[in-house]
MIPA-400555 format. One record per residue: x, y, z of N, C-alpha, C in turn; chain; residue number from 0. Coordinates in steps of 0.2 Angstrom, whole numbers, plus 2048, in hexadecimal, padded with zeros to 3 digits. Each point is the difference from the previous one (the first is absolute). Layout:
{n.c1=X; n.c2=Y; n.c3=Z; ca.c1=X; ca.c2=Y; ca.c3=Z; c.c1=X; c.c2=Y; c.c3=Z; chain=A; resi=NUM}
...
This chain:
{n.c1=AFC; n.c2=AC9; n.c3=F27; ca.c1=802; ca.c2=7FB; ca.c3=7FD; c.c1=7FF; c.c2=7FA; c.c3=7FA; chain=A; resi=0}
{n.c1=806; n.c2=7FD; n.c3=7FC; ca.c1=7FA; ca.c2=7FA; ca.c3=7FF; c.c1=807; c.c2=7FE; c.c3=800; chain=A; resi=1}
{n.c1=7FD; n.c2=7F7; n.c3=802; ca.c1=801; ca.c2=7FA; ca.c3=802; c.c1=804; c.c2=7FF; c.c3=7FB; chain=A; resi=2}
{n.c1=808; n.c2=7FD; n.c3=802; ca.c1=805; ca.c2=7FC; ca.c3=7FC; c.c1=7FF; c.c2=7FD; c.c3=7FA; chain=A; resi=3}
{n.c1=803; n.c2=7FF; n.c3=7FB; ca.c1=7FA; ca.c2=7FA; ca.c3=7FB; c.c1=804; c.c2=7FC; c.c3=801; chain=A; resi=4}
{n.c1=7FD; n.c2=7FA; n.c3=800; ca.c1=803; ca.c2=7FA; ca.c3=800; c.c1=7FF; c.c2=7F9; c.c3=7FB; chain=A; resi=5}
{n.c1=803; n.c2=7FC; n.c3=7FF; ca.c1=801; ca.c2=7FB; ca.c3=7FA; c.c1=805; c.c2=7FC; c.c3=803; chain=A; resi=6}
{n.c1=7FE; n.c2=7F9; n.c3=7FB; ca.c1=802; ca.c2=7FB; ca.c3=804; c.c1=801; c.c2=7FB; c.c3=7F9; chain=A; resi=7}
{n.c1=805; n.c2=7FE; n.c3=800; ca.c1=804; ca.c2=7FD; ca.c3=7FA; c.c1=802; c.c2=7F8; c.c3=801; chain=A; resi=8}
{n.c1=7FC; n.c2=7FC; n.c3=7FD; ca.c1=806; ca.c2=7F9; ca.c3=7FE; c.c1=7FD; c.c2=7FC; c.c3=807; chain=A; resi=9}
{n.c1=800; n.c2=7FB; n.c3=803; ca.c1=7FC; ca.c2=7FD; ca.c3=804; c.c1=7FC; c.c2=800; c.c3=806; chain=A; resi=10}
{n.c1=7FB; n.c2=800; n.c3=801; ca.c1=7FD; ca.c2=800; ca.c3=806; c.c1=804; c.c2=800; c.c3=806; chain=A; resi=11}
{n.c1=806; n.c2=7FC; n.c3=801; ca.c1=802; ca.c2=7FF; ca.c3=808; c.c1=803; c.c2=804; c.c3=7FE; chain=A; resi=12}
{n.c1=801; n.c2=805; n.c3=7FC; ca.c1=808; ca.c2=805; ca.c3=800; c.c1=7FB; c.c2=807; c.c3=804; chain=A; resi=13}
{n.c1=805; n.c2=804; n.c3=804; ca.c1=7FE; ca.c2=805; ca.c3=803; c.c1=7FD; c.c2=808; c.c3=7FD; chain=A; resi=14}
{n.c1=7FB; n.c2=803; n.c3=801; ca.c1=7FA; ca.c2=805; ca.c3=7FC; c.c1=80A; c.c2=806; c.c3=801; chain=A; resi=15}
{n.c1=7FE; n.c2=7FF; n.c3=7FA; ca.c1=804; ca.c2=807; ca.c3=7FC; c.c1=800; c.c2=808; c.c3=800; chain=A; resi=16}
{n.c1=800; n.c2=803; n.c3=805; ca.c1=7FD; ca.c2=807; ca.c3=801; c.c1=804; c.c2=805; c.c3=7FF; chain=A; resi=17}
{n.c1=7FC; n.c2=807; n.c3=7F9; ca.c1=802; ca.c2=806; ca.c3=800; c.c1=809; c.c2=801; c.c3=7FA; chain=A; resi=18}
{n.c1=801; n.c2=7F9; n.c3=7FE; ca.c1=808; ca.c2=801; ca.c3=7FE; c.c1=7FD; c.c2=7FD; c.c3=7F9; chain=A; resi=19}
{n.c1=7FB; n.c2=802; n.c3=7FB; ca.c1=7FE; ca.c2=7FE; ca.c3=7FA; c.c1=805; c.c2=804; c.c3=7FB; chain=A; resi=20}
{n.c1=7FF; n.c2=808; n.c3=802; ca.c1=803; ca.c2=803; ca.c3=7FC; c.c1=808; c.c2=7FF; c.c3=800; chain=A; resi=21}
{n.c1=802; n.c2=7FF; n.c3=806; ca.c1=807; ca.c2=7FD; ca.c3=800; c.c1=800; c.c2=7FA; c.c3=7FB; chain=A; resi=22}
{n.c1=7FD; n.c2=7FD; n.c3=800; ca.c1=801; ca.c2=7FA; ca.c3=7FB; c.c1=7FF; c.c2=7FF; c.c3=7FD; chain=A; resi=23}
{n.c1=7FA; n.c2=804; n.c3=7FB; ca.c1=800; ca.c2=800; ca.c3=7FA; c.c1=808; c.c2=805; c.c3=7FC; chain=A; resi=24}
{n.c1=803; n.c2=804; n.c3=803; ca.c1=804; ca.c2=804; ca.c3=7FF; c.c1=805; c.c2=7FC; c.c3=7FF; chain=A; resi=25}
{n.c1=801; n.c2=7FB; n.c3=804; ca.c1=808; ca.c2=7F7; ca.c3=7FE; c.c1=7FE; c.c2=7FF; c.c3=7FD; chain=A; resi=26}
{n.c1=7FA; n.c2=7FE; n.c3=7FE; ca.c1=7FC; ca.c2=7FB; ca.c3=7FB; c.c1=804; c.c2=803; c.c3=7F7; chain=A; resi=27}
{n.c1=7FE; n.c2=808; n.c3=802; ca.c1=801; ca.c2=804; ca.c3=7F9; c.c1=806; c.c2=7FF; c.c3=7FE; chain=A; resi=28}
{n.c1=805; n.c2=802; n.c3=805; ca.c1=807; ca.c2=800; ca.c3=801; c.c1=805; c.c2=7F8; c.c3=7FD; chain=A; resi=29}
{n.c1=7FB; n.c2=7FB; n.c3=802; ca.c1=804; ca.c2=7FA; ca.c3=7FF; c.c1=7FE; c.c2=7FE; c.c3=7FA; chain=A; resi=30}
{n.c1=7FB; n.c2=801; n.c3=7FE; ca.c1=7FE; ca.c2=7FD; ca.c3=7F8; c.c1=800; c.c2=806; c.c3=7FB; chain=A; resi=31}
{n.c1=804; n.c2=804; n.c3=802; ca.c1=802; ca.c2=808; ca.c3=7FB; c.c1=806; c.c2=7FC; c.c3=7FE; chain=A; resi=32}
{n.c1=7FD; n.c2=801; n.c3=7F7; ca.c1=807; ca.c2=7FD; ca.c3=7FC; c.c1=803; c.c2=804; c.c3=801; chain=A; resi=33}
{n.c1=802; n.c2=806; n.c3=803; ca.c1=807; ca.c2=804; ca.c3=801; c.c1=804; c.c2=7FF; c.c3=80B; chain=A; resi=34}
{n.c1=7FC; n.c2=7F9; n.c3=800; ca.c1=802; ca.c2=7FE; ca.c3=807; c.c1=805; c.c2=7FC; c.c3=800; chain=A; resi=35}
{n.c1=807; n.c2=802; n.c3=805; ca.c1=803; ca.c2=7FA; ca.c3=801; c.c1=7FF; c.c2=7FB; c.c3=800; chain=A; resi=36}
{n.c1=7FB; n.c2=7FF; n.c3=805; ca.c1=7FC; ca.c2=7FA; ca.c3=804; c.c1=806; c.c2=7FF; c.c3=806; chain=A; resi=37}
{n.c1=803; n.c2=804; n.c3=804; ca.c1=803; ca.c2=800; ca.c3=806; c.c1=7FD; c.c2=806; c.c3=804; chain=A; resi=38}
{n.c1=7FD; n.c2=7FD; n.c3=803; ca.c1=7FC; ca.c2=804; ca.c3=806; c.c1=805; c.c2=800; c.c3=808; chain=A; resi=39}
{n.c1=7FD; n.c2=804; n.c3=805; ca.c1=802; ca.c2=803; ca.c3=803; c.c1=7FC; c.c2=803; c.c3=802; chain=A; resi=40}
{n.c1=7FD; n.c2=7FC; n.c3=806; ca.c1=7FD; ca.c2=805; ca.c3=806; c.c1=802; c.c2=7FF; c.c3=807; chain=A; resi=41}
{n.c1=802; n.c2=807; n.c3=802; ca.c1=801; ca.c2=801; ca.c3=804; c.c1=7FA; c.c2=804; c.c3=808; chain=A; resi=42}
{n.c1=801; n.c2=801; n.c3=807; ca.c1=7FF; ca.c2=803; ca.c3=803; c.c1=800; c.c2=7FD; c.c3=807; chain=A; resi=43}
{n.c1=7FE; n.c2=803; n.c3=806; ca.c1=800; ca.c2=7FF; ca.c3=806; c.c1=7FD; c.c2=7FB; c.c3=7FF; chain=A; resi=44}
{n.c1=803; n.c2=7F9; n.c3=805; ca.c1=7FC; ca.c2=7FC; ca.c3=803; c.c1=7F8; c.c2=7FD; c.c3=801; chain=A; resi=45}
{n.c1=7FD; n.c2=7FC; n.c3=800; ca.c1=7FC; ca.c2=7FF; ca.c3=801; c.c1=7FB; c.c2=806; c.c3=7FA; chain=A; resi=46}
{n.c1=7FE; n.c2=802; n.c3=7FC; ca.c1=7FF; ca.c2=805; ca.c3=7FE; c.c1=7FA; c.c2=7FC; c.c3=7FA; chain=A; resi=47}
{n.c1=802; n.c2=7FB; n.c3=7FE; ca.c1=7FE; ca.c2=7FB; ca.c3=7FB; c.c1=802; c.c2=800; c.c3=7F9; chain=A; resi=48}
{n.c1=805; n.c2=7FF; n.c3=801; ca.c1=804; ca.c2=800; ca.c3=7F9; c.c1=800; c.c2=7F8; c.c3=7FE; chain=A; resi=49}
{n.c1=802; n.c2=7FB; n.c3=806; ca.c1=800; ca.c2=7FB; ca.c3=7FB; c.c1=7F7; c.c2=7FC; c.c3=7FE; chain=A; resi=50}
{n.c1=7FB; n.c2=803; n.c3=806; ca.c1=7F8; ca.c2=7FF; ca.c3=7FB; c.c1=7FF; c.c2=804; c.c3=7F9; chain=A; resi=51}
{n.c1=801; n.c2=805; n.c3=802; ca.c1=7FF; ca.c2=805; ca.c3=7F9; c.c1=804; c.c2=7FB; c.c3=7FA; chain=A; resi=52}
{n.c1=806; n.c2=7FE; n.c3=801; ca.c1=804; ca.c2=7FC; ca.c3=7FA; c.c1=7FB; c.c2=7F9; c.c3=7FE; chain=A; resi=53}
{n.c1=7FE; n.c2=7FC; n.c3=807; ca.c1=7FD; ca.c2=7FA; ca.c3=7FF; c.c1=7FB; c.c2=7FF; c.c3=7FC; chain=A; resi=54}
{n.c1=7F8; n.c2=808; n.c3=803; ca.c1=7FC; ca.c2=800; ca.c3=7FD; c.c1=7FF; c.c2=802; c.c3=7F8; chain=A; resi=55}
{n.c1=806; n.c2=805; n.c3=7FE; ca.c1=803; ca.c2=800; ca.c3=7FB; c.c1=801; c.c2=7FA; c.c3=7F9; chain=A; resi=56}
{n.c1=804; n.c2=7FE; n.c3=804; ca.c1=802; ca.c2=7FB; ca.c3=7FD; c.c1=7F8; c.c2=7F9; c.c3=7FD; chain=A; resi=57}
{n.c1=7FE; n.c2=800; n.c3=809; ca.c1=7F9; ca.c2=7FD; ca.c3=7FE; c.c1=7FA; c.c2=803; c.c3=7FB; chain=A; resi=58}
{n.c1=800; n.c2=807; n.c3=7FC; ca.c1=7FD; ca.c2=803; ca.c3=7FD; c.c1=801; c.c2=7FF; c.c3=7FA; chain=A; resi=59}
{n.c1=80A; n.c2=7FF; n.c3=7FF; ca.c1=802; ca.c2=7FE; ca.c3=7FA; c.c1=7FD; c.c2=7F9; c.c3=7FB; chain=A; resi=60}
{n.c1=802; n.c2=7FD; n.c3=806; ca.c1=801; ca.c2=7F9; ca.c3=7FF; c.c1=7F7; c.c2=7FD; c.c3=7FE; chain=A; resi=61}
{n.c1=7FC; n.c2=802; n.c3=804; ca.c1=7F9; ca.c2=7FF; ca.c3=7FF; c.c1=7FF; c.c2=802; c.c3=7FA; chain=A; resi=62}
{n.c1=803; n.c2=805; n.c3=7FC; ca.c1=7FC; ca.c2=800; ca.c3=7F8; c.c1=807; c.c2=7FE; c.c3=7FC; chain=A; resi=63}
{n.c1=805; n.c2=7FD; n.c3=802; ca.c1=805; ca.c2=7FD; ca.c3=7F9; c.c1=804; c.c2=808; c.c3=7FD; chain=A; resi=64}
{n.c1=802; n.c2=805; n.c3=803; ca.c1=802; ca.c2=803; ca.c3=7FF; c.c1=806; c.c2=802; c.c3=800; chain=A; resi=65}
{n.c1=804; n.c2=7FD; n.c3=802; ca.c1=808; ca.c2=7FF; ca.c3=7FF; c.c1=803; c.c2=7F9; c.c3=7FF; chain=A; resi=66}
{n.c1=802; n.c2=7FF; n.c3=7FD; ca.c1=805; ca.c2=7FB; ca.c3=7FB; c.c1=805; c.c2=7FE; c.c3=804; chain=A; resi=67}
{n.c1=803; n.c2=7FA; n.c3=801; ca.c1=806; ca.c2=7FF; ca.c3=805; c.c1=802; c.c2=800; c.c3=808; chain=A; resi=68}
{n.c1=7FD; n.c2=803; n.c3=801; ca.c1=7FE; ca.c2=7FF; ca.c3=808; c.c1=804; c.c2=805; c.c3=802; chain=A; resi=69}
{n.c1=803; n.c2=800; n.c3=807; ca.c1=801; ca.c2=807; ca.c3=804; c.c1=804; c.c2=7FB; c.c3=807; chain=A; resi=70}
{n.c1=802; n.c2=803; n.c3=804; ca.c1=806; ca.c2=800; ca.c3=803; c.c1=7FE; c.c2=806; c.c3=805; chain=A; resi=71}
{n.c1=7FF; n.c2=7FF; n.c3=808; ca.c1=7FF; ca.c2=801; ca.c3=804; c.c1=803; c.c2=801; c.c3=805; chain=A; resi=72}
{n.c1=807; n.c2=805; n.c3=803; ca.c1=804; ca.c2=800; ca.c3=806; c.c1=800; c.c2=806; c.c3=804; chain=A; resi=73}
{n.c1=7FD; n.c2=7FD; n.c3=806; ca.c1=801; ca.c2=803; ca.c3=807; c.c1=806; c.c2=803; c.c3=803; chain=A; resi=74}
{n.c1=801; n.c2=804; n.c3=7FF; ca.c1=808; ca.c2=806; ca.c3=7FF; c.c1=7FF; c.c2=7FF; c.c3=809; chain=A; resi=75}
{n.c1=800; n.c2=7FE; n.c3=803; ca.c1=7FD; ca.c2=804; ca.c3=807; c.c1=805; c.c2=7F9; c.c3=803; chain=A; resi=76}
{n.c1=806; n.c2=804; n.c3=805; ca.c1=805; ca.c2=7FC; ca.c3=803; c.c1=804; c.c2=7FF; c.c3=7FD; chain=A; resi=77}
{n.c1=800; n.c2=801; n.c3=7F8; ca.c1=806; ca.c2=7FF; ca.c3=7FB; c.c1=806; c.c2=807; c.c3=805; chain=A; resi=78}
{n.c1=809; n.c2=7FD; n.c3=7FF; ca.c1=802; ca.c2=808; ca.c3=800; c.c1=804; c.c2=801; c.c3=7FC; chain=A; resi=79}
{n.c1=802; n.c2=7FA; n.c3=7FA; ca.c1=803; ca.c2=808; ca.c3=7F9; c.c1=7FF; c.c2=7FC; c.c3=7FB; chain=A; resi=80}
{n.c1=801; n.c2=801; n.c3=7FB; ca.c1=7FC; ca.c2=800; ca.c3=7FA; c.c1=803; c.c2=7FA; c.c3=7FC; chain=A; resi=81}
{n.c1=805; n.c2=7FD; n.c3=804; ca.c1=801; ca.c2=7F7; ca.c3=7FF; c.c1=7FE; c.c2=7FC; c.c3=803; chain=A; resi=82}
{n.c1=7FE; n.c2=802; n.c3=805; ca.c1=7FB; ca.c2=7FB; ca.c3=800; c.c1=7F8; c.c2=7FF; c.c3=7FE; chain=A; resi=83}
{n.c1=800; n.c2=807; n.c3=7FE; ca.c1=7F8; ca.c2=803; ca.c3=7FD; c.c1=803; c.c2=7F9; c.c3=7F7; chain=A; resi=84}
{n.c1=805; n.c2=7FF; n.c3=7FF; ca.c1=802; ca.c2=800; ca.c3=7F9; c.c1=800; c.c2=7F7; c.c3=7FF; chain=A; resi=85}
{n.c1=802; n.c2=7FE; n.c3=807; ca.c1=801; ca.c2=7FB; ca.c3=801; c.c1=7FB; c.c2=7FB; c.c3=802; chain=A; resi=86}
{n.c1=7F7; n.c2=803; n.c3=803; ca.c1=7FA; ca.c2=7FF; ca.c3=7FE; c.c1=7FD; c.c2=7FF; c.c3=7FC; chain=A; resi=87}
{n.c1=801; n.c2=807; n.c3=7FD; ca.c1=7FD; ca.c2=7FF; ca.c3=7F7; c.c1=803; c.c2=7FC; c.c3=7FA; chain=A; resi=88}
{n.c1=807; n.c2=7FD; n.c3=802; ca.c1=800; ca.c2=7FA; ca.c3=7FC; c.c1=802; c.c2=7F9; c.c3=802; chain=A; resi=89}
{n.c1=7FA; n.c2=801; n.c3=806; ca.c1=7FE; ca.c2=7F8; ca.c3=801; c.c1=7FA; c.c2=800; c.c3=801; chain=A; resi=90}
{n.c1=7FC; n.c2=805; n.c3=7FD; ca.c1=7FB; ca.c2=801; ca.c3=800; c.c1=7FE; c.c2=7FE; c.c3=7F7; chain=A; resi=91}
{n.c1=805; n.c2=803; n.c3=7FC; ca.c1=7FD; ca.c2=7FE; ca.c3=7FA; c.c1=804; c.c2=7FC; c.c3=7FF; chain=A; resi=92}
{n.c1=805; n.c2=7FA; n.c3=803; ca.c1=804; ca.c2=7FC; ca.c3=7FF; c.c1=7F9; c.c2=7FB; c.c3=802; chain=A; resi=93}
{n.c1=7F9; n.c2=802; n.c3=806; ca.c1=7FC; ca.c2=7FC; ca.c3=803; c.c1=7FA; c.c2=800; c.c3=7FA; chain=A; resi=94}
{n.c1=7FF; n.c2=805; n.c3=7FD; ca.c1=7FC; ca.c2=801; ca.c3=7FA; c.c1=803; c.c2=7FB; c.c3=7FB; chain=A; resi=95}
{n.c1=804; n.c2=800; n.c3=7FD; ca.c1=7FF; ca.c2=7FF; ca.c3=7F9; c.c1=804; c.c2=7F8; c.c3=803; chain=A; resi=96}
{n.c1=7FF; n.c2=7FE; n.c3=805; ca.c1=801; ca.c2=7F7; ca.c3=802; c.c1=7F6; c.c2=7FF; c.c3=801; chain=A; resi=97}
{n.c1=7FE; n.c2=806; n.c3=803; ca.c1=7FB; ca.c2=7FB; ca.c3=802; c.c1=7F8; c.c2=803; c.c3=7FD; chain=A; resi=98}
{n.c1=802; n.c2=806; n.c3=7FA; ca.c1=7FB; ca.c2=806; ca.c3=7FE; c.c1=7FB; c.c2=802; c.c3=805; chain=A; resi=99}
{n.c1=804; n.c2=801; n.c3=806; ca.c1=7FB; ca.c2=802; ca.c3=805; c.c1=801; c.c2=806; c.c3=800; chain=A; resi=100}
{n.c1=7F8; n.c2=802; n.c3=800; ca.c1=7FE; ca.c2=807; ca.c3=804; c.c1=802; c.c2=803; c.c3=807; chain=A; resi=101}
{n.c1=7FD; n.c2=809; n.c3=800; ca.c1=7FF; ca.c2=803; ca.c3=80A; c.c1=806; c.c2=7FD; c.c3=803; chain=A; resi=102}
{n.c1=808; n.c2=7FF; n.c3=7FF; ca.c1=802; ca.c2=7FD; ca.c3=803; c.c1=804; c.c2=807; c.c3=805; chain=A; resi=103}
{n.c1=7FD; n.c2=7FF; n.c3=806; ca.c1=804; ca.c2=805; ca.c3=806; c.c1=804; c.c2=7FD; c.c3=804; chain=A; resi=104}
{n.c1=803; n.c2=805; n.c3=801; ca.c1=809; ca.c2=7FF; ca.c3=805; c.c1=7FD; c.c2=800; c.c3=807; chain=A; resi=105}
């Protein structure tokens, strides 16, 4: 058996990102595709690394200045309904507009 490949992206204080390069590059391809709606949803069981995967993907994109206009990330854990999601999403859009902020986690 081969050892799982390891990739570290970003600053040295970030944890090592193990064996998710293929997933990360699929996300990057989807995000940067000219046919992309640029709305991306990651689904999966708690604790499998969805947030880590997205953080590392965004770090990779940011380090290379591949995405113009920024991004908003919303963690949906614990949200009870669509209205709650939309309320958070709109508040994040307003915060980004007012502060020019990026990396907005709920």
